[in-house]
N, CA, C and O atoms as a GROMACS GRO file, in nm:
protein
  484
    1MET      N    1   0.460   2.105  -0.269
    1MET     CA    2   0.365   2.019  -0.278
    1MET      C    3   0.423   1.908  -0.390
    1MET      O    4   0.358   1.811  -0.429
    2THR      N    5   0.525   1.934  -0.422
    2THR     CA    6   0.580   1.837  -0.538
    2THR      C    7   0.598   1.688  -0.424
    2THR      O    8   0.547   1.579  -0.449
    3PHE      N    9   0.655   1.710  -0.338
    3PHE     CA   10   0.645   1.597  -0.201
    3PHE      C   11   0.521   1.528  -0.188
    3PHE      O   12   0.507   1.406  -0.197
    4LEU      N   13   0.440   1.602  -0.169
    4LEU     CA   14   0.285   1.523  -0.161
    4LEU      C   15   0.255   1.462  -0.287
    4LEU      O   16   0.239   1.341  -0.274
    5ARG      N   17   0.242   1.510  -0.416
    5ARG     CA   18   0.235   1.446  -0.540
    5ARG      C   19   0.343   1.316  -0.558
    5ARG      O   20   0.327   1.232  -0.648
    6ASN      N   21   0.437   1.311  -0.476
    6ASN     CA   22   0.525   1.192  -0.498
    6ASN      C   23   0.542   1.094  -0.372
    6ASN      O   24   0.626   1.006  -0.358
    7PHE      N   25   0.432   1.136  -0.277
    7PHE     CA   26   0.468   1.046  -0.148
    7PHE      C   27   0.420   0.891  -0.178
    7PHE      O   28   0.460   0.802  -0.103
    8ASP      N   29   0.333   0.858  -0.289
    8ASP     CA   30   0.305   0.754  -0.293
    8ASP      C   31   0.441   0.652  -0.309
    8ASP      O   32   0.459   0.545  -0.249
    9LEU      N   33   0.557   0.734  -0.436
    9LEU     CA   34   0.676   0.670  -0.436
    9LEU      C   35   0.759   0.606  -0.335
    9LEU      O   36   0.827   0.504  -0.326
   10LEU      N   37   0.721   0.730  -0.246
   10LEU     CA   38   0.794   0.724  -0.062
   10LEU      C   39   0.733   0.595  -0.010
   10LEU      O   40   0.804   0.504   0.032
   11LEU      N   41   0.620   0.588  -0.014
   11LEU     CA   42   0.545   0.453   0.063
   11LEU      C   43   0.596   0.363  -0.017
   11LEU      O   44   0.654   0.274   0.046
   12LEU      N   45   0.600   0.348  -0.154
   12LEU     CA   46   0.651   0.218  -0.223
   12LEU      C   47   0.802   0.164  -0.195
   12LEU      O   48   0.834   0.045  -0.198
   13ALA      N   49   0.893   0.282  -0.166
   13ALA     CA   50   1.037   0.224  -0.140
   13ALA      C   51   0.994   0.193   0.024
   13ALA      O   52   1.020   0.074   0.041
   14LEU      N   53   0.944   0.245   0.141
   14LEU     CA   54   0.902   0.183   0.237
   14LEU      C   55   0.874   0.060   0.251
   14LEU      O   56   0.921  -0.008   0.342
   15ALA      N   57   0.786   0.013   0.155
   15ALA     CA   58   0.718  -0.098   0.158
   15ALA      C   59   0.784  -0.219   0.100
   15ALA      O   60   0.721  -0.324   0.088
   16LEU      N   61   0.945  -0.202   0.055
   16LEU     CA   62   1.006  -0.275   0.009
   16LEU      C   63   1.057  -0.322   0.157
   16LEU      O   64   1.055  -0.444   0.171
   17GLY      N   65   1.097  -0.255   0.260
   17GLY     CA   66   1.149  -0.263   0.382
   17GLY      C   67   1.051  -0.369   0.492
   17GLY      O   68   1.088  -0.449   0.578
   18VAL      N   69   0.900  -0.325   0.438
   18VAL     CA   70   0.813  -0.394   0.528
   18VAL      C   71   0.802  -0.550   0.457
   18VAL      O   72   0.817  -0.642   0.537
   19PHE      N   73   0.780  -0.585   0.323
   19PHE     CA   74   0.791  -0.698   0.265
   19PHE      C   75   0.943  -0.773   0.309
   19PHE      O   76   0.947  -0.894   0.331
   20LEU      N   77   1.005  -0.728   0.314
   20LEU     CA   78   1.142  -0.784   0.361
   20LEU      C   79   1.168  -0.829   0.515
   20LEU      O   80   1.215  -0.936   0.554
   21VAL      N   81   1.125  -0.720   0.590
   21VAL     CA   82   1.091  -0.767   0.736
   21VAL      C   83   0.990  -0.886   0.759
   21VAL      O   84   1.005  -0.992   0.821
   22ALA      N   85   0.885  -0.837   0.690
   22ALA     CA   86   0.748  -0.933   0.704
   22ALA      C   87   0.751  -1.088   0.640
   22ALA      O   88   0.664  -1.174   0.654
   23ASP      N   89   0.867  -1.097   0.572
   23ASP     CA   90   0.883  -1.214   0.477
   23ASP      C   91   0.786  -1.229   0.417
   23ASP      O   92   0.731  -1.338   0.432
   24LEU      N   93   0.714  -1.119   0.314
   24LEU     CA   94   0.581  -1.109   0.216
   24LEU      C   95   0.671  -1.155   0.073
   24LEU      O   96   0.793  -1.144   0.068
   25PRO      N   97   0.609  -1.194  -0.008
   25PRO     CA   98   0.678  -1.258  -0.098
   25PRO      C   99   0.729  -1.122  -0.189
   25PRO      O  100   0.648  -1.033  -0.214
   26LEU      N  101   0.861  -1.113  -0.233
   26LEU     CA  102   0.927  -1.022  -0.304
   26LEU      C  103   0.887  -1.025  -0.447
   26LEU      O  104   0.903  -0.927  -0.519
   27LEU      N  105   0.852  -1.100  -0.475
   27LEU     CA  106   0.756  -1.089  -0.646
   27LEU      C  107   0.617  -1.010  -0.623
   27LEU      O  108   0.559  -0.955  -0.716
   28GLY      N  109   0.573  -1.010  -0.501
   28GLY     CA  110   0.476  -0.894  -0.491
   28GLY      C  111   0.494  -0.772  -0.492
   28GLY      O  112   0.409  -0.691  -0.530
   29TRP      N  113   0.586  -0.749  -0.458
   29TRP     CA  114   0.638  -0.617  -0.431
   29TRP      C  115   0.663  -0.548  -0.577
   29TRP      O  116   0.612  -0.440  -0.608
   30VAL      N  117   0.753  -0.628  -0.667
   30VAL     CA  118   0.804  -0.625  -0.791
   30VAL      C  119   0.684  -0.614  -0.890
   30VAL      O  120   0.677  -0.541  -0.988
   31THR      N  121   0.611  -0.684  -0.852
   31THR     CA  122   0.473  -0.684  -0.931
   31THR      C  123   0.418  -0.547  -0.907
   31THR      O  124   0.392  -0.472  -1.001
   32ALA      N  125   0.404  -0.516  -0.793
   32ALA     CA  126   0.306  -0.396  -0.776
   32ALA      C  127   0.411  -0.270  -0.791
   32ALA      O  128   0.347  -0.165  -0.785
   33ALA      N  129   0.539  -0.249  -0.807
   33ALA     CA  130   0.624  -0.174  -0.862
   33ALA      C  131   0.613  -0.150  -0.986
   33ALA      O  132   0.584  -0.044  -1.041
   34GLY      N  133   0.639  -0.261  -1.034
   34GLY     CA  134   0.671  -0.264  -1.209
   34GLY      C  135   0.504  -0.212  -1.279
   34GLY      O  136   0.495  -0.164  -1.392
   35ILE      N  137   0.368  -0.237  -1.175
   35ILE     CA  138   0.233  -0.156  -1.232
   35ILE      C  139   0.226  -0.053  -1.205
   35ILE      O  140   0.175   0.028  -1.282
   36TRP      N  141   0.289  -0.008  -1.049
   36TRP     CA  142   0.278   0.126  -1.034
   36TRP      C  143   0.376   0.232  -1.145
   36TRP      O  144   0.350   0.347  -1.180
   37GLY      N  145   0.478   0.160  -1.179
   37GLY     CA  146   0.556   0.252  -1.266
   37GLY      C  147   0.481   0.300  -1.396
   37GLY      O  148   0.480   0.412  -1.446
   38LEU      N  149   0.397   0.146  -1.450
   38LEU     CA  150   0.344   0.217  -1.583
   38LEU      C  151   0.242   0.294  -1.530
   38LEU      O  152   0.213   0.393  -1.598
   39TRP      N  153   0.176   0.277  -1.422
   39TRP     CA  154   0.068   0.342  -1.402
   39TRP      C  155   0.098   0.527  -1.392
   39TRP      O  156   0.018   0.616  -1.422
   40ARG      N  157   0.200   0.537  -1.355
   40ARG     CA  158   0.247   0.693  -1.297
   40ARG      C  159   0.314   0.693  -1.449
   40ARG      O  160   0.340   0.814  -1.455
   41ALA      N  161   0.353   0.647  -1.555
   41ALA     CA  162   0.432   0.655  -1.643
   41ALA      C  163   0.314   0.711  -1.740
   41ALA      O  164   0.320   0.826  -1.784
   42ILE      N  165   0.202   0.619  -1.772
   42ILE     CA  166   0.067   0.676  -1.850
   42ILE      C  167   0.038   0.789  -1.809
   42ILE      O  168   0.031   0.882  -1.889
   43GLU      N  169   0.015   0.805  -1.677
   43GLU     CA  170  -0.037   0.934  -1.604
   43GLU      C  171   0.016   1.025  -1.660
   43GLU      O  172  -0.050   1.103  -1.730
   44TRP      N  173   0.152   1.037  -1.643
   44TRP     CA  174   0.256   1.132  -1.698
   44TRP      C  175   0.254   1.191  -1.833
   44TRP      O  176   0.256   1.309  -1.866
   45TRP      N  177   0.248   1.063  -1.916
   45TRP     CA  178   0.200   1.106  -2.048
   45TRP      C  179   0.087   1.187  -2.091
   45TRP      O  180   0.091   1.269  -2.183
   46THR      N  181  -0.020   1.157  -2.016
   46THR     CA  182  -0.184   1.193  -2.024
   46THR      C  183  -0.159   1.342  -2.019
   46THR      O  184  -0.180   1.423  -2.109
   47GLU      N  185  -0.112   1.364  -1.898
   47GLU     CA  186  -0.104   1.474  -1.818
   47GLU      C  187  -0.064   1.582  -1.961
   47GLU      O  188  -0.138   1.660  -2.021
   48ARG      N  189   0.105   1.544  -1.988
   48ARG     CA  190   0.164   1.621  -2.122
   48ARG      C  191   0.074   1.665  -2.226
   48ARG      O  192   0.064   1.780  -2.268
   49LYS      N  193  -0.006   1.541  -2.273
   49LYS     CA  194  -0.103   1.520  -2.380
   49LYS      C  195  -0.227   1.620  -2.344
   49LYS      O  196  -0.256   1.682  -2.447
   50LEU      N  197  -0.304   1.656  -2.244
   50LEU     CA  198  -0.372   1.690  -2.190
   50LEU      C  199  -0.340   1.836  -2.229
   50LEU      O  200  -0.394   1.895  -2.323
   51ALA      N  201  -0.223   1.900  -2.129
   51ALA     CA  202  -0.160   2.007  -2.141
   51ALA      C  203  -0.150   2.102  -2.312
   51ALA      O  204  -0.138   2.223  -2.334
   52ASP      N  205  -0.161   2.005  -2.389
   52ASP     CA  206  -0.160   2.071  -2.507
   52ASP      C  207  -0.280   2.065  -2.606
   52ASP      O  208  -0.290   2.088  -2.726
   53GLU      N  209  -0.363   2.028  -2.513
   53GLU     CA  210  -0.484   1.987  -2.630
   53GLU      C  211  -0.618   2.086  -2.555
   53GLU      O  212  -0.644   2.114  -2.438
   54ARG      N  213  -0.685   2.120  -2.688
   54ARG     CA  214  -0.782   2.226  -2.685
   54ARG      C  215  -0.917   2.206  -2.695
   54ARG      O  216  -0.999   2.275  -2.634
   55ASP      N  217  -0.944   2.123  -2.764
   55ASP     CA  218  -1.052   2.051  -2.770
   55ASP      C  219  -1.126   2.004  -2.596
   55ASP      O  220  -1.073   1.949  -2.499
   56PRO      N  221  -1.234   2.043  -2.612
   56PRO     CA  222  -1.315   1.948  -2.489
   56PRO      C  223  -1.356   1.844  -2.491
   56PRO      O  224  -1.344   1.770  -2.393
   57LYS      N  225  -1.427   1.799  -2.621
   57LYS     CA  226  -1.436   1.635  -2.630
   57LYS      C  227  -1.276   1.568  -2.650
   57LYS      O  228  -1.254   1.457  -2.601
   58ARG      N  229  -1.212   1.612  -2.694
   58ARG     CA  230  -1.066   1.528  -2.725
   58ARG      C  231  -0.986   1.514  -2.552
   58ARG      O  232  -0.929   1.414  -2.509
   59LEU      N  233  -1.004   1.634  -2.486
   59LEU     CA  234  -0.961   1.650  -2.354
   59LEU      C  235  -1.043   1.521  -2.272
   59LEU      O  236  -0.991   1.437  -2.199
   60ALA      N  237  -1.163   1.532  -2.303
   60ALA     CA  238  -1.247   1.451  -2.201
   60ALA      C  239  -1.230   1.293  -2.243
   60ALA      O  240  -1.240   1.216  -2.148
   61GLY      N  241  -1.206   1.234  -2.372
   61GLY     CA  242  -1.160   1.136  -2.407
   61GLY      C  243  -1.005   1.055  -2.383
   61GLY      O  244  -0.979   0.937  -2.360
   62ILE      N  245  -0.926   1.167  -2.400
   62ILE     CA  246  -0.818   1.111  -2.350
   62ILE      C  247  -0.799   1.116  -2.223
   62ILE      O  248  -0.717   1.032  -2.185
   63ALA      N  249  -0.853   1.196  -2.121
   63ALA     CA  250  -0.859   1.179  -1.980
   63ALA      C  251  -0.918   1.016  -1.939
   63ALA      O  252  -0.862   0.929  -1.872
   64ALA      N  253  -1.071   1.016  -2.019
   64ALA     CA  254  -1.114   0.882  -1.956
   64ALA      C  255  -1.029   0.780  -2.002
   64ALA      O  256  -0.981   0.705  -1.916
   65GLY      N  257  -1.001   0.763  -2.114
   65GLY     CA  258  -0.955   0.649  -2.227
   65GLY      C  259  -0.830   0.612  -2.106
   65GLY      O  260  -0.825   0.504  -2.048
   66SER      N  261  -0.743   0.712  -2.084
   66SER     CA  262  -0.630   0.694  -1.954
   66SER      C  263  -0.676   0.637  -1.878
   66SER      O  264  -0.627   0.529  -1.846
   67LEU      N  265  -0.782   0.684  -1.820
   67LEU     CA  266  -0.798   0.589  -1.665
   67LEU      C  267  -0.874   0.489  -1.686
   67LEU      O  268  -0.861   0.410  -1.592
   68VAL      N  269  -0.936   0.458  -1.750
   68VAL     CA  270  -0.992   0.311  -1.774
   68VAL      C  271  -0.911   0.256  -1.830
   68VAL      O  272  -0.901   0.144  -1.781
   69GLY      N  273  -0.825   0.275  -1.929
   69GLY     CA  274  -0.715   0.195  -1.957
   69GLY      C  275  -0.608   0.196  -1.859
   69GLY      O  276  -0.504   0.147  -1.903
   70ARG      N  277  -0.605   0.221  -1.785
   70ARG     CA  278  -0.484   0.217  -1.670
   70ARG      C  279  -0.530   0.114  -1.558
   70ARG      O  280  -0.459   0.036  -1.495
   71GLY      N  281  -0.682   0.139  -1.548
   71GLY     CA  282  -0.794   0.051  -1.460
   71GLY      C  283  -0.729  -0.081  -1.489
   71GLY      O  284  -0.652  -0.144  -1.417
   72TRP      N  285  -0.781  -0.116  -1.625
   72TRP     CA  286  -0.778  -0.269  -1.689
   72TRP      C  287  -0.611  -0.316  -1.690
   72TRP      O  288  -0.573  -0.432  -1.670
   73LEU      N  289  -0.541  -0.224  -1.711
   73LEU     CA  290  -0.414  -0.307  -1.722
   73LEU      C  291  -0.394  -0.336  -1.594
   73LEU      O  292  -0.371  -0.454  -1.568
   74LEU      N  293  -0.399  -0.222  -1.466
   74LEU     CA  294  -0.366  -0.286  -1.363
   74LEU      C  295  -0.438  -0.417  -1.312
   74LEU      O  296  -0.378  -0.507  -1.252
   75GLY      N  297  -0.563  -0.419  -1.342
   75GLY     CA  298  -0.641  -0.534  -1.316
   75GLY      C  299  -0.596  -0.658  -1.373
   75GLY      O  300  -0.582  -0.760  -1.306
   76LEU      N  301  -0.572  -0.648  -1.507
   76LEU     CA  302  -0.498  -0.764  -1.566
   76LEU      C  303  -0.358  -0.813  -1.537
   76LEU      O  304  -0.318  -0.929  -1.546
   77ILE      N  305  -0.301  -0.721  -1.506
   77ILE     CA  306  -0.186  -0.763  -1.436
   77ILE      C  307  -0.191  -0.800  -1.322
   77ILE      O  308  -0.116  -0.897  -1.312
   78LEU      N  309  -0.246  -0.773  -1.214
   78LEU     CA  310  -0.259  -0.818  -1.114
   78LEU      C  311  -0.332  -1.000  -1.093
   78LEU      O  312  -0.295  -1.086  -1.014
   79LEU      N  313  -0.446  -1.008  -1.197
   79LEU     CA  314  -0.485  -1.121  -1.218
   79LEU      C  315  -0.368  -1.236  -1.244
   79LEU      O  316  -0.348  -1.334  -1.173
   80GLY      N  317  -0.289  -1.195  -1.376
   80GLY     CA  318  -0.202  -1.241  -1.421
   80GLY      C  319  -0.094  -1.277  -1.331
   80GLY      O  320  -0.036  -1.385  -1.331
   81ALA      N  321  -0.074  -1.185  -1.260
   81ALA     CA  322   0.051  -1.281  -1.144
   81ALA      C  323   0.006  -1.342  -1.029
   81ALA      O  324   0.086  -1.404  -0.958
   82GLY      N  325  -0.140  -1.330  -0.993
   82GLY     CA  326  -0.211  -1.426  -0.952
   82GLY      C  327  -0.202  -1.527  -0.948
   82GLY      O  328  -0.162  -1.589  -0.850
   83LEU      N  329  -0.250  -1.594  -1.096
   83LEU     CA  330  -0.262  -1.722  -1.157
   83LEU      C  331  -0.134  -1.752  -1.237
   83LEU      O  332  -0.126  -1.851  -1.310
   84ALA      N  333  -0.033  -1.661  -1.220
   84ALA     CA  334   0.109  -1.752  -1.275
   84ALA      C  335   0.196  -1.781  -1.146
   84ALA      O  336   0.278  -1.873  -1.139
   85THR      N  337   0.167  -1.681  -1.035
   85THR     CA  338   0.263  -1.769  -0.967
   85THR      C  339   0.171  -1.836  -0.822
   85THR      O  340   0.143  -1.956  -0.821
   86ASP      N  341   0.137  -1.757  -0.721
   86ASP     CA  342   0.060  -1.781  -0.623
   86ASP      C  343  -0.046  -1.679  -0.570
   86ASP      O  344  -0.036  -1.558  -0.594
   87ARG      N  345  -0.152  -1.734  -0.492
   87ARG     CA  346  -0.230  -1.612  -0.411
   87ARG      C  347  -0.193  -1.539  -0.305
   87ARG      O  348  -0.271  -1.456  -0.259
   88GLU      N  349  -0.091  -1.555  -0.261
   88GLU     CA  350   0.004  -1.461  -0.179
   88GLU      C  351   0.074  -1.367  -0.261
   88GLU      O  352   0.114  -1.258  -0.221
   89VAL      N  353   0.087  -1.404  -0.357
   89VAL     CA  354   0.192  -1.293  -0.444
   89VAL      C  355   0.098  -1.171  -0.498
   89VAL      O  356   0.113  -1.049  -0.501
   90GLY      N  357   0.009  -1.248  -0.536
   90GLY     CA  358  -0.151  -1.129  -0.611
   90GLY      C  359  -0.188  -1.059  -0.527
   90GLY      O  360  -0.206  -0.938  -0.540
   91LEU      N  361  -0.211  -1.142  -0.398
   91LEU     CA  362  -0.274  -1.023  -0.290
   91LEU      C  363  -0.209  -0.954  -0.240
   91LEU      O  364  -0.257  -0.846  -0.206
   92SER      N  365  -0.055  -0.988  -0.209
   92SER     CA  366   0.061  -0.876  -0.146
   92SER      C  367   0.057  -0.761  -0.250
   92SER      O  368   0.042  -0.643  -0.218
   93ALA      N  369   0.072  -0.807  -0.382
   93ALA     CA  370   0.078  -0.693  -0.503
   93ALA      C  371  -0.067  -0.641  -0.506
   93ALA      O  372  -0.064  -0.519  -0.528
   94ALA      N  373  -0.165  -0.676  -0.495
   94ALA     CA  374  -0.299  -0.581  -0.486
   94ALA      C  375  -0.325  -0.487  -0.388
   94ALA      O  376  -0.377  -0.377  -0.408
   95LEU      N  377  -0.272  -0.551  -0.243
   95LEU     CA  378  -0.298  -0.483  -0.154
   95LEU      C  379  -0.210  -0.343  -0.138
   95LEU      O  380  -0.243  -0.236  -0.089
   96LEU      N  381  -0.056  -0.394  -0.213
   96LEU     CA  382   0.036  -0.233  -0.189
   96LEU      C  383  -0.030  -0.185  -0.292
   96LEU      O  384  -0.099  -0.094  -0.246
   97VAL      N  385  -0.052  -0.197  -0.435
   97VAL     CA  386  -0.111  -0.132  -0.537
   97VAL      C  387  -0.241  -0.051  -0.489
   97VAL      O  388  -0.242   0.070  -0.508
   98LEU      N  389  -0.330  -0.101  -0.439
   98LEU     CA  390  -0.467  -0.054  -0.345
   98LEU      C  391  -0.417   0.058  -0.233
   98LEU      O  392  -0.492   0.154  -0.215
   99ALA      N  393  -0.291   0.052  -0.156
   99ALA     CA  394  -0.249   0.156  -0.087
   99ALA      C  395  -0.193   0.263  -0.166
   99ALA      O  396  -0.215   0.380  -0.135
  100LEU      N  397  -0.124   0.233  -0.265
  100LEU     CA  398  -0.058   0.340  -0.348
  100LEU      C  399  -0.170   0.417  -0.437
  100LEU      O  400  -0.172   0.537  -0.464
  101PHE      N  401  -0.238   0.343  -0.465
  101PHE     CA  402  -0.346   0.444  -0.560
  101PHE      C  403  -0.417   0.523  -0.440
  101PHE      O  404  -0.444   0.634  -0.486
  102THR      N  405  -0.450   0.516  -0.333
  102THR     CA  406  -0.511   0.582  -0.253
  102THR      C  407  -0.454   0.689  -0.226
  102THR      O  408  -0.495   0.803  -0.249
  103VAL      N  409  -0.321   0.645  -0.156
  103VAL     CA  410  -0.226   0.776  -0.135
  103VAL      C  411  -0.233   0.860  -0.256
  103VAL      O  412  -0.298   0.964  -0.261
  104HIS      N  413  -0.172   0.818  -0.344
  104HIS     CA  414  -0.165   0.919  -0.470
  104HIS      C  415  -0.279   0.972  -0.531
  104HIS      O  416  -0.263   1.076  -0.595
  105PHE      N  417  -0.393   0.922  -0.524
  105PHE     CA  418  -0.510   0.974  -0.569
  105PHE      C  419  -0.552   1.089  -0.456
  105PHE      O  420  -0.594   1.201  -0.486
  106THR      N  421  -0.529   1.035  -0.310
  106THR     CA  422  -0.586   1.151  -0.217
  106THR      C  423  -0.480   1.267  -0.239
  106THR      O  424  -0.539   1.370  -0.268
  107PHE      N  425  -0.382   1.278  -0.235
  107PHE     CA  426  -0.247   1.393  -0.234
  107PHE      C  427  -0.263   1.450  -0.376
  107PHE      O  428  -0.270   1.572  -0.390
  108LYS      N  429  -0.269   1.362  -0.489
  108LYS     CA  430  -0.337   1.424  -0.629
  108LYS      C  431  -0.432   1.545  -0.595
  108LYS      O  432  -0.417   1.653  -0.653
  109LEU      N  433  -0.537   1.525  -0.495
  109LEU     CA  434  -0.674   1.584  -0.498
  109LEU      C  435  -0.626   1.711  -0.414
  109LEU      O  436  -0.669   1.820  -0.450
  110ILE      N  437  -0.530   1.705  -0.290
  110ILE     CA  438  -0.478   1.805  -0.202
  110ILE      C  439  -0.376   1.905  -0.280
  110ILE      O  440  -0.374   2.028  -0.278
  111ALA      N  441  -0.288   1.811  -0.352
  111ALA     CA  442  -0.172   1.895  -0.403
  111ALA      C  443  -0.192   1.899  -0.541
  111ALA      O  444  -0.159   1.795  -0.600
  112PRO      N  445  -0.253   2.024  -0.636
  112PRO     CA  446  -0.306   1.984  -0.778
  112PRO      C  447  -0.121   1.994  -0.877
  112PRO      O  448  -0.020   2.037  -0.822
  113ALA      N  449  -0.123   1.958  -0.976
  113ALA     CA  450  -0.020   1.969  -1.040
  113ALA      C  451   0.020   2.100  -1.074
  113ALA      O  452  -0.058   2.171  -1.137
  114PRO      N  453   0.132   2.142  -1.040
  114PRO     CA  454   0.215   2.272  -1.089
  114PRO      C  455   0.128   2.337  -1.244
  114PRO      O  456   0.099   2.273  -1.345
  115GLY      N  457   0.109   2.449  -1.221
  115GLY     CA  458   0.060   2.495  -1.330
  115GLY      C  459  -0.108   2.451  -1.357
  115GLY      O  460  -0.178   2.506  -1.442
  116ALA      N  461  -0.144   2.366  -1.287
  116ALA     CA  462  -0.342   2.351  -1.271
  116ALA      C  463  -0.380   2.437  -1.279
  116ALA      O  464  -0.307   2.535  -1.264
  117PRO      N  465  -0.488   2.451  -1.302
  117PRO     CA  466  -0.607   2.593  -1.256
  117PRO      C  467  -0.655   2.551  -1.116
  117PRO      O  468  -0.688   2.440  -1.072
  118THR      N  469  -0.649   2.700  -1.046
  118THR     CA  470  -0.668   2.641  -0.911
  118THR      C  471  -0.793   2.727  -0.894
  118THR      O  472  -0.818   2.801  -0.988
  119SER      N  473  -0.904   2.730  -0.755
  119SER     CA  474  -1.000   2.814  -0.714
  119SER      C  475  -0.939   2.930  -0.655
  119SER      O  476  -0.830   2.928  -0.598
  120THR      N  477  -1.024   3.048  -0.673
  120THR     CA  478  -1.006   3.141  -0.618
  120THR      C  479  -1.114   3.196  -0.529
  120THR      O  480  -1.123   3.305  -0.472
  121THR      N  481  -1.192   3.092  -0.532
  121THR     CA  482  -1.314   3.145  -0.439
  121THR      C  483  -1.332   3.110  -0.312
  121THR      O  484  -1.427   3.155  -0.248
   0.00000   0.00000   0.00000
């Protein structure tokens, strides 16, 4: 199950080859990789924080704050990359991040984190 939870990282590595072969802007891949690294690092920190928390209100606040904050961070960095460089860099980074998020979110639902509660019904 760990493989499924990290499949997005394999996709990111494979995307580098696609960017090189398709002559897409390498800065788009670098931007997406940086954003995705931040996304995963904040998610890792949040999951560790949630594992130690027992207060339901704080659990909800940490989880919601992390998700909203990561979304804003992702959006602002993509916007900045597109404005600072050119549309092709911003668009290629945005499409790659969208694909990474979709794969990550899907497999996170399929393969819950080790130690996460599971349904027995």
